[in-house]
C-alpha positions in Angstrom: 28.0 56.2 41.8 26.6 55.0 45.1 25.8 51.3 45.2 22.8 50.3 47.4 24.0 47.4 49.6 22.0 48.1 52.7 19.5 45.2 52.5 22.2 42.6 52.3 24.3 44.1 55.1 21.3 44.5 57.3 20.3 41.0 56.6 23.6 39.6 57.6 23.5 41.5 60.9 19.8 40.8 61.6 19.9 37.1 60.7 22.8 36.3 63.2 25.6 36.0 60.6 23.5 34.5 57.9 19.9 33.3 58.6 17.1 33.8 61.1 17.7 31.6 64.1 14.9 32.5 66.4 15.2 31.9 70.2 11.6 30.8 70.6 12.9 27.3 71.2 14.0 27.4 74.8 16.7 25.0 75.8 14.3 23.5 78.3 12.1 22.5 75.4 14.8 20.7 73.6 14.7 17.0 74.0 17.7 14.8 73.4 17.7 12.8 70.2 17.0 9.1 70.8 19.4 6.6 69.4 17.7 3.9 67.4 19.1 0.6 66.2 17.9 -0.6 62.9 19.2 -3.0 60.3 21.0 -1.0 57.6 20.5 -1.3 53.9 21.6 0.6 50.8 18.9 3.3 51.3 19.1 3.7 55.1 21.0 6.5 56.9 24.4 5.7 58.2 27.4 7.9 59.3 29.1 7.0 56.0 26.3 8.9 54.2 27.1 12.1 56.0 30.1 14.5 55.6 31.7 16.5 58.3 32.2 19.8 56.5 33.6 21.7 59.5 36.8 19.7 60.2 39.6 18.0 58.3 40.9 18.3 54.7 38.4 19.7 52.3 39.2 18.6 48.7 38.3 14.9 49.2 35.1 15.8 51.0 34.0 18.3 48.3 34.6 15.7 45.6 32.7 13.1 47.7 29.8 15.5 47.9 29.9 17.0 44.4 30.5 13.9 42.1 27.4 12.0 43.3 25.4 15.2 43.0 26.6 15.7 39.4 25.8 12.1 38.6 22.4 12.6 40.1 21.8 15.6 37.8 23.1 13.6 34.8 20.7 10.8 35.7 17.9 13.3 36.0 18.8 14.6 32.6 18.8 11.1 31.3 15.0 11.2 31.8 14.9 13.9 29.1 17.6 12.2 27.0 15.8 8.9 27.1 12.6 10.7 26.1 14.4 12.4 23.2 16.3 9.3 22.0 13.2 7.1 22.0 11.1 9.9 20.3 13.8 10.5 17.7 14.6 6.9 17.0 11.2 5.2 17.2 8.8 8.0 16.2 10.7 10.6 14.2 12.3 14.1 14.0 9.0 15.8 14.5 8.5 14.0 17.9 12.1 14.9 18.8 11.4 18.5 17.9 8.3 18.5 20.1 10.1 17.3 23.1 13.2 19.4 22.5 11.2 22.5 21.7 9.4 22.4 25.1 12.4 21.5 27.2 13.3 25.2 27.9 9.7 25.8 29.0 9.8 22.9 31.4 13.1 24.2 32.9 11.6 27.6 33.2 8.5 26.5 35.1 10.2 24.2 37.5 13.2 26.6 38.1 11.5 28.7 40.8 10.5 25.7 42.8 13.9 24.0 42.5 15.3 27.3 43.8 13.1 26.8 46.9 14.7 23.4 47.4 18.1 25.2 47.4 16.7 27.5 50.1 15.7 24.4 52.2 19.2 23.0 51.7 20.9 26.1 52.9 18.5 26.6 55.9 19.2 23.0 57.1 23.0 23.4 56.5 23.1 26.5 58.6 21.2 24.9 61.5 23.8 22.1 61.3 26.6 24.6 61.4 25.1 26.1 64.5 24.5 22.7 66.0 20.8 23.4 66.3 19.4 19.9 65.6 16.0 20.7 66.9 15.7 23.4 64.3 16.8 20.9 61.6 13.7 18.8 62.5 11.4 21.8 62.1 13.1 22.7 58.8 12.4 19.2 57.4 8.7 19.4 58.3 8.5 22.9 56.8 10.2 21.7 53.6 7.6 19.0 53.2 4.7 21.5 53.4 6.5 23.8 50.9 6.9 20.8 48.6 3.1 20.1 48.6 2.1 23.7 48.0 4.7 24.0 45.2 3.4 20.9 43.5 -0.2 22.1 43.4 0.8 25.5 41.9 3.2 24.0 39.3 0.7 21.4 38.2 -2.0 24.0 37.6 0.3 26.2 35.6 1.8 23.5 33.6 -1.4 21.7 32.6 -3.8 24.7 32.1 -1.4 27.2 30.4 0.0 24.9 27.8 -1.5 26.6 24.7 -0.4 30.1 25.6 3.1 28.7 26.4 3.4 27.0 23.0 2.1 30.2 21.3 4.9 32.2 23.0 7.7 29.9 21.8 6.5 29.5 18.2 6.8 25.7 18.2 6.9 24.4 14.6 3.3 23.7 13.4 4.0 20.1 12.5 5.2 19.4 16.1 2.4 21.4 17.9 0.0 18.6 18.7 2.7 16.3 20.0 4.3 19.1 22.1 0.9 19.9 23.7 0.3 16.3 24.7 3.8 15.8 26.1 3.8 19.0 28.1 0.4 18.4 29.7 1.2 14.8 30.6 4.6 15.7 32.0 3.2 18.4 34.3 0.3 16.1 35.4 3.0 14.1 37.4 5.3 17.0 38.3 4.6 16.4 42.0 6.9 13.4 42.0 9.7 15.4 40.5 9.4 18.1 43.2 9.1 15.5 46.0 12.4 13.9 44.9 14.2 17.3 44.6 13.1 18.7 47.9 13.8 15.4 49.7 17.2 15.2 48.1 17.9 18.8 49.3 17.3 17.7 52.9 19.7 14.8 52.6 22.4 16.9 50.8 22.4 19.4 53.6 24.1 16.9 55.8 26.4 15.8 53.0 24.4 12.8 51.8 24.5 12.9 48.0 24.9 9.1 47.5 21.5 7.8 48.5 19.6 10.2 46.3 21.9 9.0 43.5 20.9 5.4 44.2 17.2 6.3 44.1 17.6 8.1 40.8 19.5 5.3 39.2 16.6 3.0 39.9 14.2 5.5 38.4 16.3 6.1 35.3 16.6 2.4 34.5 12.8 2.1 34.9 12.2 5.1 32.7 14.3 3.7 29.8 12.3 0.5 29.9 8.9 2.2 30.2 9.7 4.6 27.4 10.4 1.8 24.9 7.4 -0.2 26.1 5.1 2.8 25.8 6.2 3.5 22.2 6.8 0.1 20.8 4.2 -2.0 22.6 1.3 0.4 23.4 2.0 2.9 20.5 1.6 5.7 23.1 3.6 8.3 21.2 5.1 11.3 23.1 2.3 11.2 25.6 3.2 7.7 26.5 6.8 8.8 26.9 5.7 11.6 29.3 3.6 9.1 31.3 6.5 6.8 31.6 8.6 9.6 32.9 6.0 10.5 35.5 5.9 6.9 36.7 9.7 6.8 37.0 9.8 10.0 38.9 7.2 8.5 41.2 9.5 5.7 41.9 12.4 8.0 42.8 10.1 10.1 45.0 8.8 7.1 46.8 12.4 5.9 47.6 13.3 9.4 48.9 10.2 9.6 51.1 11.0 6.2 52.5 14.5 7.4 53.3 13.3 10.4 55.2 10.7 8.4 57.1 13.6 6.2 58.4 16.2 9.0 59.0 17.8 9.7 62.3 15.5 11.8 64.4 16.6 15.3 63.6 16.2 14.6 59.8 13.2 12.4 60.0 10.0 13.2 58.1 7.0 13.0 60.5 3.9 13.0 58.3 1.6 12.9 61.2 3.0 16.1 62.8 3.9 18.4 59.9 4.2 22.0 60.8 5.6 25.3 59.5 8.6 26.8 61.4 8.1 30.5 60.5 11.8 31.4 60.7 12.8 28.5 58.6 10.1 29.4 56.0 11.5 32.9 55.8 15.0 31.5 55.3 13.8 29.2 52.6 12.1 32.1 50.8 14.9 34.5 51.4 17.5 32.2 49.8 15.2 30.1 47.6 13.1 32.8 45.8 16.2 34.7 44.5 17.8 31.4 43.5 14.6 30.3 41.8 14.2 33.7 40.0 17.8 33.3 38.8 16.9 30.0 37.2 13.6 31.4 35.9 15.2 34.4 34.2 18.0 32.2 32.9 15.4 29.9 31.4 13.3 32.9 30.2 16.1 34.0 28.0 16.5 30.4 26.7 12.9 30.4 25.8 13.4 33.5 23.7 16.5 31.9 22.1 14.5 28.7 21.5 11.8 30.7 19.7 14.6 32.0 17.4 15.9 28.5 16.9 12.4 27.3 16.0 12.4 29.9 13.2 15.0 27.9 11.4 12.7 24.9 11.1 12.2 21.4 12.5 15.7 20.2 11.6 17.3 23.1 13.6 15.0 22.5 16.6 15.9 18.8 16.6 19.6 19.3 16.1 19.8 22.0 18.7 17.9 19.8 21.2 20.3 16.9 20.6 23.4 19.1 21.2 21.8 20.7 24.2 21.8 17.4 26.0 25.6 17.4 26.1 25.7 20.9 27.4 23.5 19.8 30.3 25.8 16.9 31.1 28.8 19.3 31.2 27.0 22.0 33.1 25.9 19.5 35.8 29.5 19.2 37.0 29.7 23.0 37.2 26.4 23.1 39.0 27.5 20.3 41.4 30.6 22.2 42.6 28.4 25.4 42.8 26.1 23.5 45.2 29.1 22.2 47.1 30.2 25.8 47.5 26.7 26.7 48.9 26.6 23.9 51.4 30.2 23.8 52.5 30.6 27.6 52.8 27.1 27.8 54.4 28.2 25.6 57.3 31.7 27.0 57.7 30.7 30.6 57.4 28.0 30.0 60.1 30.8 28.5 62.3 33.1 31.5 61.6 35.7 29.4 59.8 36.6 31.9 57.1 39.9 30.3 55.8 38.0 27.1 55.1 35.4 29.2 53.1 38.3 30.5 50.9 39.6 27.0 50.4 36.2 25.7 49.4 35.7 28.5 46.9 39.1 28.1 45.2 38.8 24.3 45.0 35.2 24.3 43.7 36.1 26.9 41.0 39.1 24.9 39.8 37.3 21.6 39.9 34.3 23.0 38.0 36.5 24.4 35.2 38.6 21.3 34.8 35.6 19.0 34.6 33.9 21.2 32.1 36.9 21.5 29.8 37.5 17.7 29.8 33.9 16.9 29.0 33.5 19.6 26.4 36.5 18.4 24.4 35.3 14.8 24.6 31.7 15.6 23.4 32.9 17.8 20.6 35.5 15.3 19.4 32.8 12.6 19.4 30.2 14.8 17.7 29.0 12.4 15.0 28.5 9.6 17.5 27.0 11.9 20.1 24.4 13.6 17.8 23.8 10.3 16.0 22.4 8.8 19.2 19.4 11.2 18.8 18.8 11.5 15.1 19.9 10.2 11.7 18.7 13.4 9.9 21.8 14.8 8.3 20.4 18.4 8.4 19.6 18.1 12.0 23.1 16.8 12.8 24.7 19.7 10.9 22.8 22.2 13.1 23.8 20.2 16.2 27.5 20.5 15.2 27.2 24.3 15.1 25.9 24.3 18.6 28.6 21.9 19.8 31.4 24.2 18.5 29.9 27.5 19.6 28.4 26.6 23.0 29.5 23.2 24.3 33.2 23.8 23.7 33.0 26.9 26.0 30.8 25.3 28.7 33.5 26.0 31.3 32.7 29.7 31.3 29.6 29.5 33.4 31.7 28.3 36.3 32.9 31.9 36.7 29.4 32.9 37.9 27.8 29.7 39.0 30.4 28.7 41.6 30.8 32.4 42.6 27.1 32.8 43.1 27.1 29.6 45.2 29.8 31.0 47.5 27.9 34.3 47.9 24.7 32.5 48.8 26.6 30.4 51.4 27.6 33.7 53.0 24.0 35.0 52.9 24.2 37.2 49.8 21.4 36.0 47.7 19.8 39.0 46.1 22.7 40.7 44.3 23.9 37.5 42.6 20.4 37.1 41.2 20.5 40.7 39.9 23.7 40.0 38.1 22.3 36.9 36.5 19.1 38.6 35.5 21.0 41.3 33.7 23.7 39.1 32.2 21.7 36.0 31.3 18.3 37.5 30.6 18.4 41.1 29.7 21.5 41.0 27.6 20.4 37.9 25.8 17.0 39.3 24.9 18.7 42.5 23.6 21.0 40.3 21.6 18.2 38.3 20.1 16.0 41.2 19.2 18.6 43.9 18.4 21.8 42.1 17.2 20.8 38.7 15.9 18.5 40.3 13.3 21.5 42.0 11.7 23.2 38.7 10.9 20.3 36.2 10.9 22.5 33.1 10.9 22.3 30.1 13.2 26.0 30.6 14.0 25.4 34.2 15.1 22.5 33.1 17.3 24.7 30.5 19.1 27.4 33.2 19.9 24.9 34.7 22.3 26.0 32.2 25.0 29.8 32.8 25.3 29.3 36.6 25.0 26.9 36.8 27.9 28.8 34.2 29.9 31.9 36.4 29.8 30.1 39.5 30.9 28.1 37.8 33.7 31.2 36.0 35.0 33.4 39.1 35.2 30.6 41.0 37.0 29.9 38.2 39.5 33.6 37.8 40.4 33.8 41.5 41.1 30.8 41.3 43.3 32.4 38.4 45.2 35.5 40.4 46.0 33.3 43.2 47.4 30.9 40.9 49.3 33.6 38.7 50.8 35.3 41.7 52.3 32.1 43.0 53.9 30.9 39.6 55.1 34.3 38.6 56.6 34.7 41.9 58.3 31.4 41.5 60.1 32.3 38.0 61.3 35.7 39.2 62.4 34.1 42.1 64.3 31.8 39.8 66.2 34.7 37.5 67.1 36.9 40.5 68.1 39.8 39.5 65.7 41.5 41.2 62.8 41.4 39.8 59.3 44.8 38.8 57.9 
């Protein structure tokens, strides 16, 4: 059977190895970057906050990049965990079910826009690899405009489509009112979440993953305090929890914007002269839309699964939500090394350093698997303590244990396609990895829910959907990587006039 690969191959050739680098910036128009001298503090840019991805040993640099990124994701998830813990402990299981029940919906709606931030990250990384610092400046301003437009769109969808969304996921009736209030209040402040994520993507492109971590740490501490105050002092319920999260996200966003306003010139945000660089925008969309769609379809299948979970009652929804938090914590290390693969391979592939690309892929894959295995075993072994942090309902804890054993214990499996997809995107192959994930993580799961799950009807059988589809998706993605790597490397070698070893 003939496999259509034309669009990807043409894209690699047309986009000058990976991405569109237009020549409408004449060298005569390029002005040297001015050196500025400022007193440094924790949040200001220094050379220590950047990583040279093109030279020197890679493992230490990848770890230095990935671990702060994983910790940032964990802190981001702590927003949700703090919401869930305060709701479950101070309000009750119904409030926990309301927040946990809409969590997949939130992930689905923000997925596309977070994908665009990945596109911005890759675009800037490639400009760095080509030493096109003037293009970096344009990419930063373009990213700011994309952030603003995305915020308006996501706020409108999240606030005004709440009722149809809750109808679609069959939220338990006793949690419906609280879920509605939480979802609407959460999306009313989603602009701050997006500003933080897009701003962090700009900093990550040059290897700076530590300062976004500092900003998020401040916001998480603030969120925990505000959550407790909102519930215990003001009796704000789940709406008060959502507002506290919005305020905390605003703090993180404010710090990130301040960082970008004080960056070295190429990376500096210039709010008085924002403009759209058409080529950079195309790059952001070319990489970001497929990445976002991958996240969306992944979340779409989770919404279908969540609807099935909700059918087992409030206790199942609460227990599953509690266990899911630990899956996120484990997955974030896999995702961090996937993002490291995107950025490191993006720069090195653009520079034609193919052996370094292979080293990056192997190390990121191994590190992701090891981290996931260690964390999975720890969380399952500490199951009573882990689940008890969210709820004291014995039935909910029992459902949570089922999820820990069937899903969390095998959380290393997503590395097979997450890191591989990251490597492919770093080489400019963004569409086909998305297709693989759409089929493996969406189509197959929906088929499983509606065709196979009904034959068994147990919660255990429903949880088996994850390892089954992870295995199929991972095997397919690895096969695609072998094929795509050969094609992409051959094109680079042909341009350089060398033979591949």
